[in-house]
BATORLO-271106 format. One record per residue: residue number from 1; x, y, z of N, C-alpha, C in turn. Coordinates in Angstrom, 2 decimals, decimal comma, padded with zeros to 5 digits. Atoms other than C-alpha are relative to their C-alpha. Layout:
NUM/X/Y/Z/X/Y/Z/X/Y/Z;
...
END
This chain:
1/-000,24/-001,38/-000,36/-022,17/-017,04/-017,66/000,85/000,11/001,27;
2/-000,78/-000,02/-001,24/-020,77/-017,85/-014,22/001,47/-000,27/-000,29;
3/-001,39/000,31/000,35/-017,63/-019,37/-015,74/000,67/001,21/-000,64;
4/-000,54/-001,20/000,65/-017,13/-016,29/-017,92/000,27/001,09/001,04;
5/-000,18/-001,00/-001,05/-017,59/-014,03/-014,89/001,22/-000,33/000,86;
6/-001,16/000,40/-000,81/-015,05/-016,04/-012,91/001,31/000,21/-000,77;
7/-001,20/-000,26/000,81/-012,56/-015,80/-015,79/000,35/001,48/000,03;
8/-000,24/-001,45/-000,06/-012,99/-012,02/-015,82/000,53/000,40/001,37;
9/-000,49/-000,29/-001,36/-012,53/-011,92/-012,04/001,44/-000,46/000,17;
10/-001,37/000,50/-000,10/-009,38/-014,04/-012,30/000,97/000,95/-000,69;
11/-000,85/-000,96/000,70/-007,95/-011,65/-014,87/000,15/001,30/000,77;
12/-000,05/-001,22/-000,79/-008,84/-008,66/-012,72/000,86/-000,17/001,24;
13/-000,83/000,28/-001,18/-007,29/-010,24/-009,63/001,47/-000,08/-000,37;
14/-001,40/000,07/000,45/-004,10/-011,02/-011,58/000,53/001,39/-000,31;
15/-000,41/-001,37/000,31/-003,98/-007,44/-012,84/000,27/000,81/001,25;
16/-000,21/-000,73/-001,25/-004,31/-006,10/-009,31/001,29/-000,45/000,67;
17/-001,26/000,49/-000,58/-001,47/-008,33/-008,11/001,19/000,62/-000,73;
18/-001,07/-000,63/000,79/000,73/-007,01/-010,94/000,14/001,47/000,41;
19/-000,04/-001,40/-000,40/-000,22/-003,46/-009,97/000,64/000,15/001,38;
20/-000,56/-000,07/-001,35/000,60/-004,11/-006,30/001,50/-000,26/000,00;
21/-001,40/000,42/-000,06/003,93/-005,76/-007,01/000,93/000,90/-000,80;
22/-000,92/-000,73/000,87/005,32/-003,63/-009,83/-000,43/001,42/-000,34;
23/000,41/-001,31/000,52/003,24/-000,71/-011,07/-000,03/001,06/001,10;
24/000,09/-000,99/-001,08/002,48/001,05/-007,76/001,39/000,41/000,50;
25/-001,34/-000,43/-000,43/006,10/000,94/-006,51/000,75/000,78/-001,08;
26/-000,66/-000,71/001,10/007,34/002,05/-009,95/-000,49/001,44/-000,12;
27/000,57/-001,34/000,10/004,97/005,01/-010,10/000,44/000,84/001,20;
28/-000,42/-000,73/-001,19/005,83/005,99/-006,52/001,47/000,40/-000,11;
29/-001,41/-000,34/000,19/009,54/005,85/-007,35/000,19/001,12/-001,00;
30/-000,07/-001,07/001,00/009,04/007,99/-010,42/-000,46/001,33/000,57;
31/000,48/-001,23/-000,62/007,05/010,53/-008,43/001,03/000,55/000,98;
32/-001,02/-000,44/-000,95/009,77/010,62/-005,76/001,16/000,69/-000,71;
33/-001,06/-000,64/000,78/012,30/011,52/-008,47/-000,45/001,34/-000,56;
34/000,53/-001,25/000,57/010,06/014,18/-010,03/-000,20/001,07/001,06;
35/000,26/-000,96/-001,08/009,20/015,81/-006,70/000,73/-000,48/001,25;
36/-000,79/000,50/-001,13/012,04/015,08/-004,25/-000,49/000,51/001,36;
37/000,49/-000,53/-001,28/010,39/017,27/-001,61/-001,09/-000,88/000,60;
38/001,03/000,91/-000,48/007,66/014,64/-001,35/000,45/-001,46/-000,02;
39/-000,53/001,37/000,04/009,94/011,58/-001,52/-000,35/-000,77/001,27;
40/000,37/000,65/-001,25/009,01/010,85/002,10/-001,38/-000,63/-000,04;
41/001,33/000,57/000,14/005,49/010,03/000,92/000,00/-001,30/-000,80;
42/-000,06/001,20/000,85/006,73/007,15/-001,23/-000,48/-001,24/000,74;
43/000,37/001,21/-000,74/006,45/004,40/001,40/-001,46/000,06/000,49;
44/001,41/-000,03/-000,41/003,15/005,58/002,95/-000,96/-000,11/-001,19;
45/000,84/000,08/001,19/001,73/005,99/-000,55/-000,12/-001,41/-000,52;
46/000,01/001,39/000,48/002,72/002,50/-001,64/-000,81/-000,88/000,95;
47/000,72/000,81/-000,98/001,38/000,99/001,60/-001,51/000,25/-000,10;
48/001,43/-000,31/000,05/-001,96/002,82/001,38/-000,65/-000,47/-001,30;
49/000,57/000,46/001,28/-002,51/002,08/-002,32/-000,07/-001,52/-000,03;
50/000,04/001,46/-000,03/-001,56/-001,57/-001,85/-001,09/-000,50/000,95;
51/001,07/000,38/-000,93/-003,92/-001,75/001,15/-001,36/000,18/-000,67;
52/001,25/-000,24/000,72/-006,70/-000,23/-000,95/-000,24/-001,10/-001,03;
53/000,13/001,07/000,99/-006,04/-002,77/-003,70/-000,27/-001,35/000,66;
54/000,26/001,24/-000,75/-006,01/-005,56/-001,11/-001,48/-000,10/000,38;
55/001,43/000,00/-000,32/-009,50/-004,52/-000,01/-000,84/-000,29/-001,24;
56/000,71/000,28/001,26/-010,64/-004,57/-003,64/000,10/-001,49/-000,31;
57/-000,16/001,44/000,22/-009,19/-008,07/-003,99/-000,91/-000,80/000,93;
58/000,87/000,70/-000,95/-011,05/-009,18/-000,87/-001,45/000,03/-000,45;
59/001,39/-000,11/000,48/-014,35/-007,88/-002,25/-000,20/-000,86/-001,24;
60/000,12/000,83/001,20/-013,69/-009,61/-005,57/-000,01/-001,49/000,34;
61/000,02/001,40/-000,43/-012,97/-012,89/-003,79/-001,36/-000,36/000,61;
62/001,37/000,24/-000,50/-016,31/-012,55/-001,97/-000,96/-000,16/-001,17;
63/000,84/000,12/001,19/-017,94/-012,02/-005,35/000,21/-001,36/-000,66;
64/-000,32/001,34/000,54/-016,16/-015,17/-006,59/-000,78/-001,07/000,76;
65/000,71/000,98/-000,82/-017,66/-017,10/-003,68/-001,50/000,03/-000,27;
66/001,43/-000,12/000,31/-021,14/-015,75/-004,41/-000,31/-000,61/-001,37;
67/000,19/000,62/001,31/-020,76/-016,78/-008,05/000,06/-001,52/000,12;
68/-000,08/001,46/-000,21/-019,72/-020,26/-006,89/-001,29/-000,52/000,62;
69/001,26/000,42/-000,62/-022,79/-020,49/-004,67/-001,13/000,02/-001,02;
70/001,04/-000,06/001,04/-024,97/-019,41/-007,60/000,14/-001,18/-000,95;
71/-000,22/001,14/000,89/-023,37/-022,09/-009,78/-000,43/-001,31/000,62;
72/000,42/001,21/-000,72/-024,14/-024,69/-007,11/-001,48/000,05/000,37;
73/001,43/-000,21/-000,32/-027,73/-023,38/-006,86/-000,21/000,12/001,51;
74/000,09/-000,17/-001,44/-027,06/-022,46/-003,23/000,07/001,47/000,40;
75/-000,11/-001,43/-000,29/-027,07/-018,66/-003,49/-001,04/000,46/001,01;
76/001,09/-000,45/-000,85/-030,40/-018,30/-001,73/-000,05/-000,77/001,31;
77/-000,10/000,61/-001,32/-029,21/-019,70/001,58/000,54/001,05/000,96;
78/-000,42/-000,97/-001,01/-028,46/-017,92/004,84/001,51/000,28/-000,03;
79/-001,46/-000,19/000,04/-024,69/-018,42/004,36/000,47/001,06/-000,98;
80/-000,38/-001,01/001,00/-024,68/-016,02/001,43/000,12/001,40/000,61;
81/000,00/-001,33/-000,60/-025,31/-013,06/003,72/001,38/000,42/000,48;
82/-001,32/-000,38/-000,54/-021,85/-013,21/005,28/000,93/000,48/-001,11;
83/-000,85/-000,45/001,10/-020,24/-012,83/001,85/-000,37/001,41/-000,45;
84/000,44/-001,36/000,35/-022,33/-009,76/001,02/000,42/000,97/001,10;
85/-000,41/-000,87/-001,11/-021,67/-008,33/004,49/001,50/000,27/-000,03;
86/-001,44/-000,17/000,09/-017,95/-008,90/004,03/000,37/000,95/-001,13;
87/-000,25/-000,94/001,10/-018,06/-007,09/000,69/-000,29/001,43/000,45;
88/000,34/-001,33/-000,50/-019,77/-004,14/002,37/001,11/000,49/000,94;
89/-001,09/-000,37/-000,91/-017,05/-004,16/005,06/001,26/000,38/-000,79;
90/-001,15/-000,35/000,82/-014,34/-004,16/002,37/-000,18/001,37/-000,65;
91/000,26/-001,32/000,57/-015,98/-001,15/000,71/000,21/001,08/001,06;
92/-000,20/-000,96/-001,09/-016,08/000,64/004,07/001,47/000,18/000,34;
93/-001,43/-000,08/-000,29/-012,44/-000,20/004,74/000,74/000,76/-001,11;
94/-000,60/-000,73/001,12/-011,54/001,09/001,28/-000,22/001,50/000,14;
95/000,31/-001,42/-000,18/-013,29/004,38/001,98/000,82/000,59/001,14;
96/-000,83/-000,46/-001,11/-011,46/004,68/005,30/001,45/000,18/-000,46;
97/-001,36/-000,11/000,53/-008,17/004,07/003,48/000,15/001,25/-000,85;
98/-000,04/-001,22/000,81/-008,99/006,86/001,03/000,07/001,23/000,91;
99/-000,02/-001,13/-000,94/-009,68/009,21/003,96/001,37/000,14/000,65;
100/-001,34/-000,04/-000,61/-006,41/008,26/005,67/001,03/000,49/-001,01;
101/-000,91/-000,46/001,04/-004,55/008,72/002,38/-000,11/001,49/-000,24;
102/000,20/-001,45/000,15/-006,09/012,16/002,00/000,62/000,77/001,14;
103/-000,63/-000,65/-001,16/-004,96/013,01/005,51/001,51/000,02/-000,11;
104/-001,46/000,07/000,17/-001,42/011,87/004,75/000,46/001,02/-001,04;
105/-000,35/-000,95/001,07/-001,33/013,89/001,52/-000,18/001,43/000,48;
106/000,24/-001,35/-000,50/-002,87/016,94/003,16/000,99/000,40/001,08;
107/-000,95/-000,28/-001,07/-000,59/016,68/006,20/001,39/000,33/-000,53;
108/-001,31/-000,26/000,59/002,46/016,69/003,94/-000,02/001,23/-000,89;
109/000,09/-001,18/000,86/001,17/019,68/002,00/000,15/-000,33/-001,47;
110/-000,19/000,42/001,39/001,24/017,68/-001,22/-001,30/000,01/-000,78;
111/001,30/000,05/000,66/-002,45/017,95/-001,99/-000,26/001,19/-000,89;
112/000,46/-001,06/000,88/-004,08/020,01/-004,66/-001,52/-000,12/-000,07;
113/001,45/000,14/000,15/-007,72/020,74/-005,44/-000,38/-001,24/-000,82;
114/000,28/001,18/000,81/-007,55/017,94/-008,00/000,02/-001,27/000,85;
115/-000,07/001,17/-000,89/-006,50/015,40/-005,34/-001,23/-000,03/000,90;
116/001,21/-000,07/-000,81/-009,35/016,59/-003,12/-001,22/-000,43/-000,82;
117/001,10/000,37/000,91/-011,73/016,24/-006,08/-000,02/-001,51/-000,22;
118/-000,07/001,45/000,18/-010,52/012,66/-006,70/-000,44/-000,74/001,27;
119/000,43/000,62/-001,25/-011,03/011,83/-003,02/-001,52/000,04/000,15;
120/001,46/-000,13/-000,10/-014,59/013,15/-003,09/-000,67/-000,98/-000,96;
121/000,56/000,95/000,97/-015,29/011,09/-006,23/000,14/-001,43/000,53;
122/-000,22/001,34/-000,53/-013,76/007,97/-004,63/-000,97/-000,29/001,14;
123/000,93/000,21/-001,11/-015,87/008,44/-001,51/-001,44/-000,11/-000,50;
124/001,35/000,09/000,58/-019,01/009,01/-003,60/-000,22/-001,37/-000,64;
125/000,10/001,32/000,64/-018,34/005,84/-005,61/-000,08/-001,08/001,08;
126/000,03/000,97/-001,09/-017,64/003,90/-002,40/-001,34/-000,01/000,71;
127/001,32/-000,08/-000,64/-020,84/005,15/-000,81/-001,07/-000,63/-000,89;
128/000,97/000,59/000,93/-022,82/004,22/-003,92/000,13/-001,52/-000,03;
129/-000,21/001,46/000,01/-021,25/000,75/-003,96/-000,54/-000,63/001,27;
130/000,49/000,54/-001,26/-022,02/000,20/-000,27/-001,53/000,00/000,04;
131/001,46/-000,06/000,02/-025,61/001,33/-000,73/-000,59/-001,03/-000,96;
132/000,46/001,00/000,95/-026,02/-000,87/-003,79/000,10/-001,41/000,59;
133/-000,16/001,32/-000,62/-024,64/-003,88/-001,93/-001,01/-000,20/001,12;
134/001,00/000,12/-001,07/-026,92/-003,14/001,03/-001,38/-000,28/-000,59;
135/001,29/000,24/000,65/-029,92/-003,00/-001,31/-000,07/-001,43/-000,54;
136/-000,02/001,37/000,51/-028,88/-006,26/-002,97/-000,08/-001,02/001,13;
137/000,10/000,89/-001,17/-028,50/-007,81/000,48/-001,47/-000,12/000,42;
138/001,43/000,05/-000,33/-032,13/-006,86/001,20/-000,77/-000,86/-001,01;
139/000,65/000,83/001,02/-033,20/-008,43/-002,10/000,31/-001,48/000,27;
140/-000,39/001,37/-000,32/-031,26/-011,58/-001,16/-000,78/-000,51/001,21;
141/000,76/000,40/-001,18/-032,94/-011,64/002,25/-001,45/-000,32/-000,37;
142/001,38/000,27/000,43/-036,38/-011,39/000,62/-000,09/-001,30/-000,81;
143/000,01/001,23/000,81/-035,50/-014,16/-001,85/000,16/-001,23/000,88;
144/-000,17/001,13/-000,92/-034,30/-016,45/000,94/-001,29/-000,22/000,78;
145/001,25/000,12/-000,75/-037,46/-015,71/002,92/-001,09/-000,63/-000,87;
146/001,01/000,58/000,90/-039,67/-016,47/-000,10/000,28/-001,47/-000,28;
147/-000,35/001,40/000,26/-037,77/-019,67/-000,82/-000,34/-000,86/001,22;
148/000,34/000,75/-001,21/-038,19/-020,75/002,80/-001,51/-000,22/000,10;
149/001,46/000,14/-000,03/-041,93/-020,09/002,55/-000,49/-001,05/-001,00;
150/000,40/000,96/001,03/-042,22/-022,10/-000,66/000,39/-001,41/000,41;
151/-000,48/001,33/-000,37/-040,20/-024,98/000,77/-000,67/-000,54/001,26;
152/000,65/000,44/-001,25/-042,18/-025,09/004,03/-001,16/-000,94/-000,33;
153/001,13/000,92/000,25/-044,64/-027,98/004,27/-001,34/000,74/000,18;
154/001,34/-000,62/-000,07/-048,25/-026,98/003,71/-000,69/-000,47/001,28;
155/000,72/000,42/-001,21/-050,43/-026,97/006,82/-001,07/-001,03/-000,34;
156/000,98/001,06/000,22/-052,70/-029,96/007,18/-001,42/000,59/000,00;
157/001,39/-000,46/000,08/-056,33/-029,43/006,21/-000,80/-000,58/001,16;
158/000,78/000,45/-001,15/-058,83/-029,68/009,05/-001,25/-000,73/-000,39;
END
Protein backbone atom coordinates (compact mmCIF):
# COMPACT_ATOMS: atom_id res chain seq x y z
CA UNK A 1 0.00 0.00 0.00
CA UNK A 2 2.89 2.35 0.74
CA UNK A 3 4.38 1.78 -2.71
CA UNK A 4 1.01 2.49 -4.33
CA UNK A 5 0.64 5.67 -2.27
CA UNK A 6 4.12 6.81 -3.29
CA UNK A 7 3.28 6.17 -6.96
CA UNK A 8 0.16 8.30 -6.61
CA UNK A 9 2.20 11.03 -4.90
CA UNK A 10 4.81 10.92 -7.67
CA UNK A 11 2.08 11.36 -10.28
CA UNK A 12 0.55 14.22 -8.34
CA UNK A 13 3.92 15.93 -7.92
CA UNK A 14 4.62 15.56 -11.66
CA UNK A 15 1.21 17.02 -12.45
CA UNK A 16 1.87 20.01 -10.21
CA UNK A 17 5.21 20.64 -11.92
CA UNK A 18 3.46 20.58 -15.32
CA UNK A 19 0.85 23.00 -13.98
CA UNK A 20 3.54 25.34 -12.64
CA UNK A 21 5.61 25.30 -15.81
CA UNK A 22 2.95 25.40 -18.52
CA UNK A 23 -0.68 25.50 -17.46
CA UNK A 24 -0.61 28.41 -15.00
CA UNK A 25 1.36 30.74 -17.32
CA UNK A 26 -0.87 29.72 -20.25
CA UNK A 27 -4.08 30.44 -18.35
CA UNK A 28 -2.69 33.75 -17.09
CA UNK A 29 -1.74 34.74 -20.64
CA UNK A 30 -5.19 33.85 -21.91
CA UNK A 31 -6.82 35.86 -19.15
CA UNK A 32 -4.58 38.84 -19.93
CA UNK A 33 -5.82 38.73 -23.54
CA UNK A 34 -9.48 38.39 -22.53
CA UNK A 35 -9.33 41.20 -19.97
CA UNK A 36 -6.52 43.57 -20.98
CA UNK A 37 -7.43 45.94 -18.14
CA UNK A 38 -6.17 43.29 -15.73
CA UNK A 39 -3.08 42.27 -17.73
CA UNK A 40 -0.95 43.77 -14.95
CA UNK A 41 -2.12 40.96 -12.67
CA UNK A 42 -0.55 38.31 -14.90
CA UNK A 43 2.87 38.20 -13.22
CA UNK A 44 1.62 38.50 -9.61
CA UNK A 45 -1.00 35.86 -10.36
CA UNK A 46 1.51 33.41 -11.80
CA UNK A 47 3.91 34.00 -8.90
CA UNK A 48 1.22 33.54 -6.23
CA UNK A 49 -0.31 30.43 -7.82
CA UNK A 50 3.12 28.88 -8.37
CA UNK A 51 4.01 29.70 -4.75
CA UNK A 52 0.78 28.06 -3.58
CA UNK A 53 1.57 24.98 -5.67
CA UNK A 54 5.11 24.95 -4.26
CA UNK A 55 3.67 24.79 -0.74
CA UNK A 56 1.44 21.90 -1.80
CA UNK A 57 4.50 20.14 -3.22
CA UNK A 58 6.34 20.67 0.05
CA UNK A 59 3.49 19.13 2.04
CA UNK A 60 3.35 16.19 -0.35
CA UNK A 61 7.09 15.62 0.04
CA UNK A 62 6.62 15.57 3.82
CA UNK A 63 3.89 12.98 3.31
CA UNK A 64 6.33 10.99 1.13
CA UNK A 65 8.84 11.03 3.99
CA UNK A 66 6.22 9.88 6.48
CA UNK A 67 5.26 7.04 4.15
CA UNK A 68 8.94 6.09 3.92
CA UNK A 69 9.23 6.06 7.70
CA UNK A 70 6.12 3.87 7.90
CA UNK A 71 7.64 1.48 5.35
CA UNK A 72 10.79 1.27 7.47
CA UNK A 73 8.67 0.68 10.60
CA UNK A 74 10.05 3.91 12.06
CA UNK A 75 6.94 6.10 11.92
CA UNK A 76 6.43 6.02 15.68
CA UNK A 77 9.65 7.83 16.51
CA UNK A 78 10.20 11.38 17.69
CA UNK A 79 11.64 12.40 14.30
CA UNK A 80 8.24 11.99 12.67
CA UNK A 81 6.89 15.04 14.47
CA UNK A 82 9.00 17.46 12.45
CA UNK A 83 7.47 16.17 9.21
CA UNK A 84 3.93 16.63 10.49
CA UNK A 85 4.83 20.06 11.88
CA UNK A 86 6.31 21.03 8.52
CA UNK A 87 3.12 19.92 6.77
CA UNK A 88 1.10 22.12 9.13
CA UNK A 89 3.44 25.03 8.35
CA UNK A 90 2.97 24.47 4.60
CA UNK A 91 -0.81 24.53 5.06
CA UNK A 92 -0.51 27.80 7.01
CA UNK A 93 1.74 29.30 4.34
CA UNK A 94 -0.76 28.23 1.68
CA UNK A 95 -3.57 29.97 3.54
CA UNK A 96 -1.46 33.11 3.85
CA UNK A 97 -0.79 32.98 0.11
CA UNK A 98 -4.54 32.76 -0.56
CA UNK A 99 -5.09 35.83 1.64
CA UNK A 100 -2.34 37.77 -0.14
CA UNK A 101 -3.77 36.73 -3.51
CA UNK A 102 -7.19 37.94 -2.43
CA UNK A 103 -5.65 41.25 -1.42
CA UNK A 104 -3.94 41.59 -4.80
CA UNK A 105 -7.17 40.78 -6.65
CA UNK A 106 -9.24 43.08 -4.45
CA UNK A 107 -6.68 45.89 -4.68
CA UNK A 108 -6.81 45.75 -8.46
CA UNK A 109 -10.60 45.77 -8.45
CA UNK A 110 -10.68 42.46 -10.30
CA UNK A 111 -12.55 40.53 -7.65
CA UNK A 112 -16.11 39.36 -7.76
CA UNK A 113 -18.33 37.72 -5.16
CA UNK A 114 -17.41 34.38 -6.74
CA UNK A 115 -13.68 35.00 -6.14
CA UNK A 116 -14.43 35.94 -2.53
CA UNK A 117 -16.51 32.76 -2.19
CA UNK A 118 -13.61 30.66 -3.55
CA UNK A 119 -11.22 32.32 -1.09
CA UNK A 120 -13.52 31.54 1.83
CA UNK A 121 -13.77 27.92 0.68
CA UNK A 122 -9.97 27.68 0.28
CA UNK A 123 -9.44 29.09 3.77
CA UNK A 124 -12.04 26.72 5.23
CA UNK A 125 -10.37 23.73 3.55
CA UNK A 126 -6.95 24.92 4.74
CA UNK A 127 -8.20 25.34 8.28
CA UNK A 128 -9.76 21.88 8.21
CA UNK A 129 -6.53 20.38 6.86
CA UNK A 130 -4.44 22.11 9.55
CA UNK A 131 -6.80 20.94 12.29
CA UNK A 132 -6.80 17.40 10.93
CA UNK A 133 -3.00 17.36 10.80
CA UNK A 134 -2.83 18.74 14.34
CA UNK A 135 -5.18 16.00 15.55
CA UNK A 136 -3.13 13.35 13.75
CA UNK A 137 0.00 14.80 15.34
CA UNK A 138 -1.61 14.28 18.76
CA UNK A 139 -2.45 10.69 17.82
CA UNK A 140 1.17 10.18 16.73
CA UNK A 141 2.40 11.65 20.01
CA UNK A 142 0.18 9.24 21.97
CA UNK A 143 1.38 6.29 19.87
CA UNK A 144 5.03 7.21 20.41
CA UNK A 145 4.39 7.58 24.14
CA UNK A 146 2.67 4.18 24.30
CA UNK A 147 5.46 2.56 22.31
CA UNK A 148 8.03 4.06 24.66
CA UNK A 149 6.11 2.68 27.64
CA UNK A 150 5.91 -0.79 26.10
CA UNK A 151 9.61 -0.76 25.20
CA UNK A 152 10.71 0.42 28.65
CA UNK A 153 12.25 -2.28 30.83
CA UNK A 154 9.95 -3.59 33.53
CA UNK A 155 10.80 -2.51 37.07
CA UNK A 156 12.56 -5.12 39.15
CA UNK A 157 10.40 -7.00 41.64
CA UNK A 158 11.21 -6.40 45.29
